[in-house]
C-alpha positions in Angstrom: 70.0 66.9 20.6 73.6 65.9 19.7 74.1 62.3 18.4 76.1 61.5 21.6 73.5 62.7 24.0 72.1 59.5 25.6 68.4 58.8 25.6 68.7 57.5 29.1 71.1 56.8 31.9 70.2 53.9 34.3 72.0 53.9 37.6 72.1 50.6 39.5 71.7 51.3 43.2 69.6 48.5 44.6 72.2 46.4 46.4 72.5 46.1 50.1 76.3 46.2 50.4 76.7 43.8 53.3 80.5 44.2 53.3 80.1 47.7 54.5 78.7 46.3 57.7 76.4 49.3 58.2 72.8 50.1 58.8 73.1 52.7 56.1 72.5 51.5 52.5 75.9 51.3 50.8 75.1 53.9 48.1 74.3 56.5 50.8 77.7 56.5 52.4 79.4 59.8 51.8 82.8 61.0 50.6 83.8 64.6 49.7 80.4 66.1 50.3 78.2 63.7 48.3 76.8 60.2 48.7 78.3 57.5 46.5 75.2 57.5 44.3 75.1 61.3 44.5 78.5 61.4 42.8 77.3 59.0 40.1 74.1 61.0 39.5 76.2 64.3 39.2 78.5 62.7 36.6 75.5 61.3 34.7 73.8 64.7 34.6 76.9 66.0 32.7 75.7 64.0 29.7 72.4 65.8 29.7 70.4 62.6 29.2 66.7 62.7 28.2 66.0 60.4 31.2 67.9 59.6 34.3 66.6 56.5 36.3 68.0 55.1 39.5 67.1 51.5 40.3 66.6 51.2 44.1 66.0 48.2 46.3 67.6 47.8 49.7 66.6 50.8 51.9 64.3 51.9 49.2 62.5 54.7 51.1 65.7 56.1 52.5 67.5 56.0 49.2 64.6 57.5 47.3 64.2 60.4 49.7 67.9 61.1 49.4 67.8 61.0 45.6 64.8 63.4 45.5 66.8 65.9 47.5 69.9 65.4 45.2 68.1 65.7 41.9 64.3 66.3 41.7 64.3 65.6 37.9 65.4 62.0 38.1 63.1 59.0 38.4 63.4 55.9 40.6 62.5 52.3 39.8 62.0 49.7 42.5 63.7 46.3 42.1 61.7 44.4 44.6 63.9 41.2 44.5 67.6 41.2 43.9 67.6 39.1 40.7 70.8 40.3 39.1 72.0 43.3 37.1 70.1 42.3 34.0 66.8 42.3 35.9 67.7 45.6 37.5 68.2 47.2 34.0 64.9 45.8 32.9 63.2 47.4 35.9 64.8 50.7 35.0 63.7 50.5 31.4 60.1 49.5 32.5 60.0 52.9 34.3 60.5 54.5 30.9 58.0 52.3 29.0 60.1 49.2 28.4 62.1 50.4 25.4 64.1 53.5 24.6 65.1 54.8 21.2 68.7 55.9 21.3 71.7 55.2 23.5 71.2 53.9 27.1 74.1 54.2 29.5 74.2 51.8 32.4 76.4 52.8 35.4 76.9 51.4 38.9 75.8 53.5 41.9 78.9 52.7 43.9 81.5 54.2 41.6 82.1 57.8 42.9 85.3 58.5 41.0 83.6 58.0 37.6 83.6 61.4 35.8 81.2 62.9 33.4 84.1 63.3 30.9 84.7 59.6 30.9 81.0 58.8 30.4 80.9 61.4 27.5 83.8 59.6 25.9 82.0 56.3 26.2 78.9 57.7 24.6 80.9 59.3 21.8 82.8 56.1 21.1 79.5 54.1 21.1 78.0 56.4 18.4 81.2 56.8 16.3 81.8 53.0 16.1 78.1 52.1 15.5 78.2 49.6 18.3 75.3 47.6 19.7 77.2 47.6 23.0 80.2 49.6 24.2 82.0 48.5 27.3 83.8 51.0 29.5 87.2 49.3 30.2 90.4 50.2 31.9 93.9 49.0 31.9 95.0 48.2 35.4 98.4 47.4 36.9 97.1 44.2 38.4 94.0 42.6 36.8 93.7 39.7 39.3 90.1 39.0 40.1 88.7 41.1 37.3 86.8 40.1 34.2 89.3 40.3 31.2 88.4 42.0 27.9 89.2 39.8 25.0 89.4 41.6 21.6 89.4 40.7 18.0 93.0 41.5 16.9 91.7 42.5 13.4 89.3 45.3 14.3 89.5 45.7 18.1 85.9 44.5 18.7 85.2 42.9 22.1 84.7 39.1 21.6 84.4 38.1 25.2 84.5 39.2 28.8 86.2 36.3 30.7 86.0 36.1 34.5 89.3 35.5 36.3 88.4 32.0 37.5 87.5 31.0 33.9 90.5 32.6 32.2 93.3 30.8 30.5 96.9 31.6 31.5 97.2 33.7 28.4 94.0 35.6 29.1 95.1 36.2 32.7 98.0 38.3 31.3 95.5 40.7 29.8 95.4 44.0 31.8 92.3 45.5 30.2 89.3 44.8 32.5 85.5 45.3 32.5 84.2 48.2 34.6 80.5 47.2 34.7 79.6 50.4 32.8 78.0 50.1 29.4 76.5 52.0 26.5 73.7 50.1 24.7 71.5 50.6 21.7 68.2 51.0 23.5 66.0 48.9 21.3 68.6 46.1 21.1 69.0 46.2 24.8 65.3 45.8 25.5 65.1 42.8 23.1 68.2 41.1 24.6 67.0 41.5 28.2 63.9 39.5 27.3 66.3 36.6 26.4 68.3 36.4 29.6 68.3 33.1 31.4 68.8 32.3 35.1 70.5 28.9 34.7 73.6 29.9 36.6 75.0 29.3 40.0 73.3 32.4 41.4 70.0 32.0 39.6 70.2 35.6 38.5 70.0 37.5 35.2 73.4 38.9 34.3 73.7 42.1 32.3 77.0 40.8 30.8 75.0 38.0 29.1 73.4 40.7 26.9 76.8 41.2 25.2 77.0 37.5 24.0 73.4 37.6 23.0 73.9 40.6 20.7 77.3 39.4 19.5 75.8 36.0 18.5 73.1 38.0 16.6 75.8 39.6 14.5 76.0 43.0 16.3 79.3 44.7 17.1 80.5 45.0 20.7 83.2 47.6 21.2 85.1 49.2 24.1 86.0 52.7 25.4 89.1 52.8 27.6 89.0 55.1 30.6 92.0 57.4 30.8 92.5 56.7 34.6 91.8 53.1 35.7 91.0 54.4 39.2 87.7 56.0 38.0 86.0 52.6 37.7 86.7 51.6 41.3 83.6 50.3 43.1 83.1 50.6 46.8 82.3 47.5 48.8 83.8 48.1 52.2 85.2 50.9 54.5 88.8 50.4 53.3 87.7 51.1 49.7 85.6 54.0 50.9 88.6 55.6 52.5 90.8 55.0 49.5 88.2 56.6 47.2 87.9 59.6 49.5 91.7 60.0 49.3 91.7 59.8 45.5 88.8 62.1 45.1 90.2 64.6 47.5 93.4 64.6 45.6 91.6 65.2 42.4 89.5 68.1 43.9 92.6 69.8 45.4 94.5 69.5 42.1 91.5 71.2 40.3 91.6 74.0 42.9 95.3 74.5 42.6 95.2 74.6 38.8 92.4 77.2 39.2 94.7 79.5 41.2 94.2 78.4 44.8 97.3 78.0 47.0 97.0 74.8 49.0 100.0 74.8 51.3 99.8 71.2 52.4 97.5 69.0 50.2 98.2 66.0 52.4 96.4 67.6 55.4 93.7 69.4 53.6 90.1 68.1 52.8 87.8 69.7 50.3 84.3 68.7 49.2 83.2 68.5 45.6 80.7 71.3 46.2 83.2 73.8 47.4 83.9 76.8 45.1 86.7 79.3 45.1 88.3 82.3 43.4 91.9 82.8 42.4 94.7 83.6 44.9 92.8 82.1 47.9 95.1 80.5 50.3 94.4 77.3 52.3 96.7 76.5 55.2 97.4 73.0 56.6 94.8 71.1 58.7 91.9 72.7 57.0 88.5 71.2 56.0 86.3 72.9 53.4 82.9 71.3 53.4 79.5 71.6 51.8 78.8 74.8 49.9 81.7 76.7 51.3 83.1 79.5 49.0 86.5 81.2 49.2 86.7 84.7 47.6 89.7 86.2 45.9 92.7 86.5 48.3 90.8 84.9 51.1 93.0 83.0 53.6 91.8 80.1 55.7 93.6 78.0 58.3 95.6 76.5 59.7 93.3 74.0 61.5 90.0 75.3 60.4 86.7 73.6 59.5 84.3 75.5 57.4 80.9 74.1 56.4 78.5 75.9 54.0 80.4 79.1 54.8 81.2 82.1 52.6 84.5 83.8 53.1 84.6 87.0 51.1 87.6 88.6 49.3 90.6 89.3 51.4 89.1 87.9 54.6 91.3 85.9 57.1 90.0 82.9 59.0 92.4 81.3 61.5 91.9 78.2 63.7 88.2 78.4 63.3 85.1 76.3 63.2 82.3 77.9 61.1 78.9 76.5 60.0 76.6 78.3 57.7 78.3 81.6 58.3 79.4 84.5 56.2 82.7 86.4 56.7 82.7 89.7 55.0 85.3 91.2 52.7 88.6 91.9 54.6 87.1 90.6 57.9 89.2 88.6 60.4 88.2 85.6 62.4 90.1 83.7 65.2 92.3 82.2 66.3 90.0 79.8 68.1 86.7 81.2 67.1 83.4 79.4 66.6 80.9 80.9 64.1 77.6 79.1 64.3 74.7 79.2 61.9 73.3 82.6 61.0 76.5 84.5 61.8 77.2 87.4 59.3 80.3 89.4 59.7 80.4 92.7 57.7 83.4 94.0 55.8 86.6 94.5 58.0 84.7 93.2 61.0 86.5 91.0 63.6 85.5 88.0 65.6 88.7 87.4 67.7 90.2 84.8 70.0 87.8 82.5 71.9 84.7 84.3 70.4 81.5 82.4 69.7 78.7 83.8 67.6 75.3 82.5 66.6 72.5 84.1 64.6 74.4 87.4 64.8 74.8 90.2 62.3 78.0 92.2 62.9 78.4 95.5 61.1 81.2 96.9 59.0 84.4 97.5 61.0 82.9 96.2 64.2 85.2 94.3 66.6 84.4 91.5 69.1 88.1 90.9 70.0 88.1 88.1 72.6 86.5 85.9 75.1 82.9 86.7 74.2 79.6 85.1 73.3 77.3 86.9 70.8 74.0 85.2 70.2 70.8 86.4 68.6 72.1 89.9 68.1 72.5 92.7 65.7 75.5 95.0 66.1 76.0 98.1 64.0 79.1 99.6 62.3 82.4 100.5 63.9 81.4 99.3 67.4 83.8 97.7 69.9 82.6 95.0 72.2 84.7 94.6 75.4 86.4 91.4 76.4 84.4 88.7 78.3 81.0 90.0 77.1 78.0 87.7 77.0 74.8 88.3 75.1 72.3 86.6 77.4 69.7 85.5 74.9 67.9 82.6 76.5 65.5 82.9 79.5 65.0 79.2 79.8 62.0 79.1 77.5 62.6 81.4 74.5 65.4 83.2 72.7 65.5 87.0 72.7 67.3 89.5 70.5 69.9 92.2 71.5 70.6 95.2 69.3 73.8 97.3 69.7 74.1 100.4 67.6 76.9 101.9 65.5 80.0 103.5 67.0 79.3 102.1 70.5 81.9 101.2 73.1 80.9 98.5 75.5 83.1 97.7 78.5 84.7 94.4 79.4 82.7 91.8 81.4 79.3 93.1 80.3 76.1 91.1 80.3 73.5 92.2 77.8 70.2 90.6 79.0 67.9 90.3 76.0 65.7 91.8 74.8 67.7 95.0 75.1 68.9 97.8 72.8 72.0 100.0 73.1 71.6 103.1 71.0 74.2 104.5 68.5 77.2 106.1 70.1 76.5 104.8 73.6 79.0 103.5 76.1 78.6 100.9 78.8 80.9 100.6 81.8 83.0 97.6 82.6 81.4 95.0 84.7 77.8 96.1 83.9 74.7 94.0 83.6 72.6 95.8 81.0 68.9 95.0 81.4 67.4 98.2 80.2 67.6 100.0 76.9 70.5 102.5 76.7 69.7 105.8 74.8 72.0 107.0 72.0 75.1 108.8 73.3 74.5 107.7 76.9 76.8 106.0 79.4 75.2 103.0 81.2 76.6 101.9 84.5 75.0 98.9 86.1 77.1 97.5 88.9 77.3 97.7 92.7 79.2 100.5 94.3 82.7 99.4 95.6 83.1 99.2 99.4 86.5 98.6 101.1 86.5 97.0 104.6 89.8 97.9 106.2 91.5 95.2 108.3 89.1 92.4 107.3 91.9 89.9 106.5 93.8 90.4 109.8 90.5 89.9 111.7 89.1 87.0 109.7 92.2 85.2 108.5 94.8 85.8 111.2 98.1 84.1 110.7 97.5 83.4 107.0 99.9 84.2 104.3 97.5 86.9 103.1 97.4 88.4 106.6 101.2 88.4 106.9 101.6 90.1 103.5 99.0 92.7 104.3 100.8 93.4 107.6 104.1 93.9 105.9 102.6 96.2 103.2 100.7 98.2 105.9 103.9 98.6 108.0 105.9 99.7 104.9 103.2 102.2 104.0 103.0 103.6 107.5 106.8 104.0 107.6 106.8 106.0 104.4 104.0 108.3 105.5 
C-alpha cells in the first residue's frame, strides 16, 4: 500500500436536504448518469481506500439499497439522529471499530463535481506535510457566506476557519474557503471526536471543532488547494443541481473531445459519466448519450437522438432516433425517426429506416426494414428485405409470440406476420398478405382476398356526386377513344 492510500474514506450522506423540496433523499438526485452520492463514491474509489463507509440517515433504506447497487464493497453506517457532522464521522468510524490506523478522508455526499484527482492530491499533501488534519480548500471569485481559511504567514499552516458572520473586515477579503472535505490522522481523529462539545446554537457536534482541538494540542493543520473551485460545490436545491449538471456535462464533453470525439454543438449535447467512446465518433446537435452507451470508431449519432445503454458499432449511423438497451451493428443505419426498444440487435450493415419501431428483435447482416414498420419479438436472417408498412403481430392479448424470417427473403408491403410463424430462407410474400401459416423456403405466400370490380357502382349508389361526375367524364372519354 502506498503512503498516500487512505485507510478509510467516510462519506457523509445522512442529511434530508429539505431545500430540494423533494420526496427523494437529496443524495439520490441524479446528474449525468449517477446520483449525487454515486459520483462521490466513484471519486472516492479512485483512491483505492482500504475501507469506504457511507453514513446514512434520512431515507436510510432507500439510500442503502441504492448504494449496494452502486458499489457492493462499501459499508454503510446509520446516523439515527442528526447530531452534526462530528457525530456523523464518529458513527462512520464506529462501523470500522472506532479507530483507524492511517489517513481518513471525510467527504460530503452532495459534491458531485469532486474528482478523484483532487482527493488524491489532498491525501498526498496530508502525507507529505505530516499534518494531523489537511483541509481541502479553494480560492473562489466571491467568498461571501463561506468559512474563510486563515493561515500562518510563516509556514502556511491553517490557524483558523472563520465563518463569514464572525469574520473581521480583513478576513472577509480572504478568497480561500473551506470545502468541508478533510484528511485526518485516523487515531488523532478518533481521540478528538471524543472531546467534541454540543454547547452551540444548534446543539450539535461540529467536525470543524476537531481542527481547533488538534491545533491546541500542538498538531499541525494544513491545506490542499483544489485546482478548480467549482469542484467543491455542494448541492442544496434544484438551481444548484442544474448548475452542477451543466458543469459536469461540460467536463465530460471536453474529455470526449480531447479523446478524439467530434461534438458538433456541445451546448445542445448531453452525455453521462458512464458513456464510453472511440476516436473519430461524431455527435450531432440535440443528442443525449445516457447510461452505458458506447460509440464505436467512426460511429455517427444525431441530430436529435437519445441513446440509453445502447452500443453503436464502428461506422454505424444513427439519425433522429430513440434507442434503449439496443445494439447497432458495424456500418448499420438507423432512422430518421426510428425507435429501438430493449432487446433490439441490428447486424452489420443492417437498416432500420424511417418510422420503424423494433423491440426484442435480432436483425441479420445486410437486412433492411426501410420504413413504416413494427418488428417485435422476431428474428430476421441475413440480406432480407421487409416491405413498407409491415407489422409483426406478436401479442394475442395474453402472451407474446415469436416470428422468424429467414435469410434472403423478400416480403411485400403491408404484410402482417401473425406470430408464431416462420418464413423460410429465400421465400417471398405478396403485398397485402396476412401470413398466419409457415412459409416453406423458396415459396411465394399469397394471403389476400381476390380483387373484384363492380362496374357502375358509383353512378348507382352515389348519383350526382363529384365522384360520379368524374367517373362519367372518364367513361365518356374512354368510349369516344374506342
